[in-house]
N, C-alpha and C positions, 0 to 999 in steps of 0.2 A: 449508417454503416457503424458510426460511433454508437451509437445505441447499441447495435448486437455485440461490438466486443467488448463494452462495458457487463454484457450480461454472460456472454461466454467466458470471458478471460477467467473469471473467478472459477467459474466451471471447471475450468481446464486445470488451475491449480490444484486444485479439490481432487481432481481423479488421480493424477500422479501419483502419488500413495497407492491408490489402488491398482494401478497399472503396474507400478512398480512391486508389489506385493504378488500379485497374479504372474509376474515373470521370473519370482525368484522361486515361487512354488512350481513353474513350471519347468524351471531348470534341474531338478533334482529331486528324487525322494527324500531326501534329508532335508531341503529347501523346501519343499512341501511341507515336512512336519513342522518345523519351526514357525512357518506363516502362521498356519492351522493353529497352533499353539498361542503362539500372541493373540489371534483374534480371537480366540476363545478365551483369554484373560481379559481382552477389552471387551467382551460381551461382559463377562461378571462386573467389570467396573459398570458399564452402561447400566446393568440389572441393580448394581447398588447404588447410583443415582436416582433413579428412579424410585427406588426403595424408601430413599427418605422422602423424596416428596407424597408418597404412600402414603409411609408412616406418619407424618405430619396430619394429613386429611383425616384417614381414618381414627386417628386416636381422638380429635375433635368432635368425631362423630358418635364416638364410645364402639370402635370395632376394631381396636385395634390387634387383636388379636386373630383377623382375618389377612393381617399384612402381609408375614411369610407365605402364607398358601399363594396370595396374589403374588408377590415376587417369582417364587418358585415355578409357577406356571407361565409366567411371562419370561423367565430365562428359558425354561424348555421350549417355547415358540421359539424363541429366537435360535436355539440350538437346532432344532427341525432345520429351519428357513436356511440359516448359514452353513452347516456341515452335514445337514442331512442324515441327522441322528435321531433313532426312533426307537421309545421302548414300550416295547408288549408284556402286558401285565397278564398272569394266570393267577386264580383265586383272589382276585381283588375283593370280592364278597366278603373275605374273611377280615377285611379292616371295616365294614360297616355295624354298623350300633354298639358298641363296646369301649369302653378305652383299655389299654393294654401296654406293655412295653414293646416297642417295635423295635427288634434285632435286624440289623443290617450286617451283609459282609463289606469290606471295604477293601476296595484295589487301588484306583487311583483317582487323578481329579475328575475323569468321566463320571464318577460317582454322584456329582452335583445336579448330573442328565437323570438319574434315575431320581434321586431328591424331587427334583423338580415335577416329575411326572407323578410319583407314587404319596407324596408327602400329603397328608390328612388336611382338610379344613381346620380353622381357626388353631393356628399354631403360634409359639412362644420358644423361646431360647431360654437355656440355662448354660450361663456361661461364668468364667473366670473373672473375680472382682476387676482385674486389673482393664479390662477392656471396657470397664463402664468408663473411664477418664480418656479413653483413645477416640480419636475421631469419629469412630463407628457408634459409640458410647450414645449419644442424643436418638440414632435411630433403633438401639437398641432397648432403648428406655422408652420410647414411644409404641414400639412392637412388644411389648410387655415382658421384655426378659428378666428370666432372675438369676443373680451375681449370685459365685460363688467365693467364697475366701479361702482359695487353694493352699496356701501356707500355713492355714490354722485348720488342725486335722479337727477340732471340738467342734469347731463352726460348721466344718464340710459335713459332719454328720449330722449336727442339729437341720443343716440346710437338708438333706437327704430325708429325715422326718417329716421336715413340714412339706417338703417336696411330695411326699408320700400323702399324705393328709390334703395335700391342695388336688391331687388328683381324686382321689375317691371323691370328696365335695364336688367337685366342678365336671368332673367326667373328662378329664385331662388325660391323653395319653403320652407317651416318652418316646422318641426316635432316637437311636444310640447305634453307634457301630463299636459293638461288644470288644473287638480286637483291640482295638486301641490305636490300631495303626494302620498304614496302608501295606498290603503284600500282592505283587501282581508277577504271576507267574507263567508260564505256557501249558502247563498241566494245571487244572482246579485245585485250588487247597486253600485252607484257611489256619491262620493263628489260634493259639489256645485264646479262650475268652476268658475278659476280667469279668471278676465275679459282683463287683457294684450294681449291676443293671439286676443281677438274680436277687441281691438283698432286696433291693428296692421293692421288687417284682413281689416277693414274697410279704414285706412289712406293709404294703400297701392293697395284699390280697387281689394285684391284678394278675392277669394271663399273658404269658409272653408269646408274641405272633412275629415267627422267624420269616424274614423276607428275605429271598435270594437273588441276586442278579447275578447272570450268567458271566463265565469268565469273559472276558472281551479281550483277551491278550491279540487276537487277529484285527482289531481295530485299533488298540492304543496300548502302545507302549514306544522305549525308547526308539526314535527315528520311524515311528509310524504313525499315522491318526489318520484312519479312514471313515468312510461315511458304511453306515450301515444298521443295523437291529440289534438291540440289548432286549433278552428275553429276561422278564421277572417273574418270581412265584412268589407266589403270598401263600404261606404255609397255615393249616387249621390252627387255631389258639391252643396253648398247651397250660393248662389248668395249673395254679399255686396254691387251689385250696388245700389247706389243712397242711401244709409243709413249714418247714422252721428252716434256721441257719444250718442244722446239720444234715439237711439233704440239698443242699446249693451244690456238692460237688458230684453227684449223682445228675442231675438237674443240667449242671452246668454240659455235664458229657451227652446227654439225653440231647439236648437244642443244637451243640456243634455237630451230633452226629446226625442227626435229619436235615440240617441247613448243609453239609458236606453231601449227604447223600443226594441232596436237589440241585446242588451246584456241579456234580456230573453228570445228574440225567440232562439238564436242559445245556451245558456247556459242547461247543464245538470242539475237540481235542484234538491238534495238527498229528499227523503221524509219527513224528521224531519225537512226541510228548507222551506217547501209547503206553512204551516201556517203563519211563517214567512213573506212570500213573498207576501201572501196575506194580511195580514196588512201594510205592506209596500207600497202597491198598492192602500190601500185605504186613506193612509194619501197623497197621490202624490200631489192631487186638492188641497191642503192645500199646499204643499211647492209651487205650481207653482202659487197659487196667492201671496203668500210673495215676489217671486221673483216679479212680476209682480206690486206692490205696492214699490219698491223699486227705490231709486233717478234715474231718468233719465238724470241725467245731472251733472255727474262726474267731481268733479274737477281735475285740473292737478295735485293735488297731489294724488289722487286715482289712475291716470294713470302712477304717477312717481312709485307708490308702487307696480301697477299691472305688470309694467316693470322690475321692479326688482325682483319679484320672477318669473315673466316669463323669463326671462333671466338670471337668478340666476348661474345656472349649467348646461352648455351641457357638453353632454357625447358622447362619440364613443365607439368602443369594445374597446378600451385602457384608455379612462377613467372610465369606468363601473366596474373597478375594485375597484376602490376608489368610487364611489358611491354605489354599492350593497357590503356592506362587510357582513361579517358572524353575526357580531353583531346588523345590521340593523333588523327592526321590519319589520315582514311581515304583520302586522295588523294595520298600518294607522301612527307609529311613524313617525312625519317629521325629516327630518335631514338638513341640510346645501345643501347635495346633490338633495334631495328632491324636493324643490323649484321650479318646471319648470324645467324638465330636457328639452333642445331643441337641435334638429339636423335640420340645414338647410341644404336642399338640391333639388340638379335641378333634374327635372322629366326627365325620359328616352326618347330621341327623337321618 
């Protein structure tokens, strides 16, 4: 009997937090939201801890560019199991066999689930230099992170040029959220796109591959955290061959229009949001004309600012813990981490 008590007593104590969380989750929808959000962040922390071990091992055997892919897939498997969240990808073949600039719409911290499912193999991170000296620094170094000095414009521009050369030589792709910050509304929508990624695409001569995750307001917004399926569409590559900086405004408009059209096609719009969507659609030509009348000759300061925004805060499943805290807004409040989350990745052979 004493032996059984010694075995089951610790298990009983360990199970108490689980029982408590389940009770809170069952008490009310808002309780369920905060419990699931807390467990979600805990899952991120667990993936981050596993990432340190993987990074150490993979760097020793010369495969550090596989670290972020492994951690991303690990987190996605955990999200599927604990939250019953699944990502269905259409057009994934557009990611095969070529490097490119992968541009993705940015909604909430559930985007990490999309990253976990879609991120290509052999990935690295581009991050602000200050993170090199953070607790995440060793992990990021071991996983091949590239650090950018966001406080030095000339240094940021040089880093942008160097990144383009690296992408061409090593066939490395770039994963980025070109809106620069999160936005989540009932009606499918997108913010204007920052231009840093477009400068890099043209300078490196690489295609832009838009990736669109459906509007999942029905699954996640303040007070709601449901299970379900997130549909993702990978659009055909958009060539940048022969383009110059003067073409960036038109290219930016083209990419955003294609992404917004796909977003509306794959998203489920609640009845109360359809009237607002109709109004937004009517305003679209006006927005397009404003974009087309913008300057077509960006100054070097504009390039520097864009580079600083785009290359500001790279994240992996480890650094995503800091990028998406419980205090972060689900509705577009910009943070340092939001300003252009970047992931550099080599497509699978």
